[in-house]
C-alpha positions as CSV (number, residue, x, y, z in Angstrom):
1,M,-33.3,0.0,-26.3
2,F,-30.1,-1.2,-24.4
3,E,-29.5,2.4,-23.2
4,E,-33.1,2.6,-21.9
5,M,-32.5,-0.6,-19.8
6,T,-29.1,0.4,-18.5
7,T,-29.7,4.0,-17.7
8,P,-31.9,3.3,-14.6
9,M,-29.3,0.8,-13.4
10,L,-26.4,3.2,-14.0
11,D,-28.4,6.0,-12.3
12,H,-28.9,3.7,-9.3
13,L,-25.2,2.9,-9.1
14,V,-24.2,6.5,-9.3
15,E,-26.7,7.3,-6.5
16,V,-25.4,4.5,-4.3
17,A,-21.8,5.5,-4.9
18,D,-22.5,9.1,-4.2
19,R,-24.3,8.2,-0.9
20,A,-21.3,6.0,0.1
21,K,-18.9,8.8,-0.8
22,V,-17.0,6.5,-3.2
23,R,-14.0,8.4,-4.6
24,G,-13.5,6.3,-7.7
25,T,-10.0,5.7,-9.2
26,I,-7.4,7.9,-7.6
27,V,-4.5,6.2,-9.4
28,A,-5.3,4.1,-12.5
29,S,-3.3,1.0,-13.3
30,D,-1.5,1.0,-16.7
31,Q,1.4,-0.8,-18.3
32,R,4.0,1.6,-17.0
33,R,2.7,1.2,-13.4
34,R,2.8,-2.6,-13.7
35,S,6.5,-2.7,-14.5
36,K,9.3,-2.5,-11.9
37,R,11.5,-1.0,-14.6
38,T,9.3,2.0,-15.2
39,N,7.4,2.5,-11.9
40,K,9.3,4.5,-9.4
41,H,6.3,5.9,-7.5
42,I,7.0,4.3,-4.1
43,V,4.2,4.5,-1.5
44,T,3.5,3.1,1.9
45,A,0.0,1.8,2.7
46,F,-0.9,1.8,6.4
47,T,-3.6,-0.8,7.2
48,I,-4.7,-2.8,10.2
49,S,-3.8,-6.4,10.4
50,A,-6.9,-8.6,11.0
51,I,-4.8,-11.0,13.1
52,S,-2.8,-8.7,15.4
53,R,-5.2,-5.7,15.1
54,C,-2.2,-3.4,14.9
55,V,-1.2,-0.9,12.2
56,K,1.0,-2.4,9.6
57,A,2.9,-0.8,6.8
58,S,3.4,-2.2,3.3
59,A,5.6,-0.3,0.8
60,G,6.3,-0.6,-2.9
61,P,5.7,1.0,-6.3
62,L,2.0,2.0,-6.6
63,V,0.1,0.2,-9.3
64,S,-3.4,1.5,-8.6
65,L,-5.5,3.1,-5.8
66,E,-9.3,2.7,-6.1
67,D,-12.3,3.4,-4.0
68,K,-14.9,1.5,-5.9
69,L,-18.4,0.1,-5.7
70,D,-19.0,-3.4,-7.1
71,I,-21.5,-3.1,-10.0
72,T,-23.2,-6.3,-9.1
73,P,-25.7,-6.4,-6.1
74,P,-25.4,-5.9,-3.2
75,H,-23.0,-3.2,-4.5
76,K,-20.2,-3.6,-1.9
77,R,-17.7,-0.8,-1.6
78,S,-14.0,-1.5,-1.4
79,V,-10.8,0.5,-1.1
80,R,-7.7,-1.1,-2.5
81,A,-4.1,-0.1,-3.1
82,D,-2.2,-2.4,-5.4
83,L,1.6,-2.3,-5.0
84,L,4.3,-4.1,-7.0
85,G,5.7,-6.9,-4.9
86,R,9.3,-8.0,-4.6
87,E,9.0,-10.7,-7.3
88,A,8.7,-9.6,-10.9
89,H,5.1,-8.9,-12.0
90,T,3.6,-9.7,-8.6
91,I,1.0,-7.4,-7.1
92,M,0.3,-7.0,-3.5
93,G,-3.2,-5.8,-2.5
94,C,-3.7,-3.7,0.6
95,G,-7.2,-2.7,1.8
96,G,-10.5,-4.5,1.4
97,N,-14.2,-4.3,1.8
98,W,-15.7,-1.3,3.4
99,P,-15.3,0.0,6.1
100,C,-11.6,-0.2,5.3
101,W,-9.2,1.7,7.5
102,I,-6.3,2.6,5.2
103,A,-4.0,5.5,4.5
104,V,-1.5,5.7,1.6
105,V,1.5,8.1,1.7
106,E,4.4,8.7,-0.7
107,G,7.7,7.1,0.0
108,D,8.9,4.1,1.9
109,Q,7.8,5.0,5.4
110,R,7.9,1.5,7.0
111,G,10.8,2.3,9.4
112,R,9.6,5.6,10.7
113,G,8.5,4.5,14.1
114,Y,4.8,4.8,13.7
115,P,2.5,3.7,16.5
116,A,1.0,0.3,16.1
117,N,-2.2,1.1,18.0
118,P,-4.8,2.6,15.6
119,D,-5.9,5.3,18.1
120,S,-2.3,6.4,18.7
121,F,-1.6,6.2,15.0
122,D,-4.5,8.5,14.2
123,A,-3.3,11.1,16.8
124,W,0.3,10.8,15.5
125,F,-0.4,10.8,11.7
126,R,-1.5,14.4,11.2
127,G,1.5,15.9,13.0
128,W,3.9,13.5,11.3
129,T,2.7,14.2,7.8
130,T,2.7,18.0,8.4
131,T,6.1,18.3,10.2
132,K,7.9,15.8,7.9
133,G,6.2,17.1,4.7
134,I,4.8,13.6,3.9
135,V,2.4,13.6,0.9
136,V,-0.8,11.8,1.5
137,V,-2.1,10.0,-1.6
138,G,-5.3,8.8,0.0
139,D,-6.7,8.6,3.5
140,W,-9.9,6.7,4.6
141,R,-9.2,6.3,8.3
142,E,-11.7,8.8,9.7
143,E,-14.5,7.9,7.4
144,A,-14.0,4.2,8.0
145,R,-13.8,4.7,11.7
146,N,-17.1,6.6,11.6
147,D,-18.6,3.7,9.7
148,G,-17.6,1.2,12.4
149,A,-14.2,-0.1,11.1
150,L,-12.7,-0.2,14.6
151,E,-15.6,-1.2,16.7
152,W,-13.4,-4.0,18.2
153,L,-11.3,-1.3,19.8
154,K,-14.3,-0.1,21.8
155,R,-15.2,-3.7,22.8
156,A,-11.6,-4.4,23.9
157,A,-11.4,-1.3,26.0
158,A,-14.7,-2.1,27.7
159,E,-13.5,-5.6,28.7
């Protein structure tokens, strides 16, 4: 009986996630990834600061990377990269609720001279990753932009 009640709900969640293009878990958290001693998978998460509205970079060992849909209504989508912080056992979250402009690449790329303006960053990113051989772990920038993540850029340009 429990299966009969949950199947329609699970089917609905799968349908909503599929429509929203939710990618699921890209990198799963585990005990090895939550330890600075064993996790050497350094990544840089590029996001946009809500305060300065500029691209910012956060780097550290990657604990997890998820594009998920909340199972409770209203089924909000979120994209989140969790990195180990400087302090032991601290986790720094990058990303947030959809539409979330975020790109995650391998290595500590904070000092690479990336453009702070999101439009300039988008134009620069593809050439940079290709010519420098940077491995992209996850990239939601274009999809988020299409879903209105950077509408404030258009408003600022019009003013």
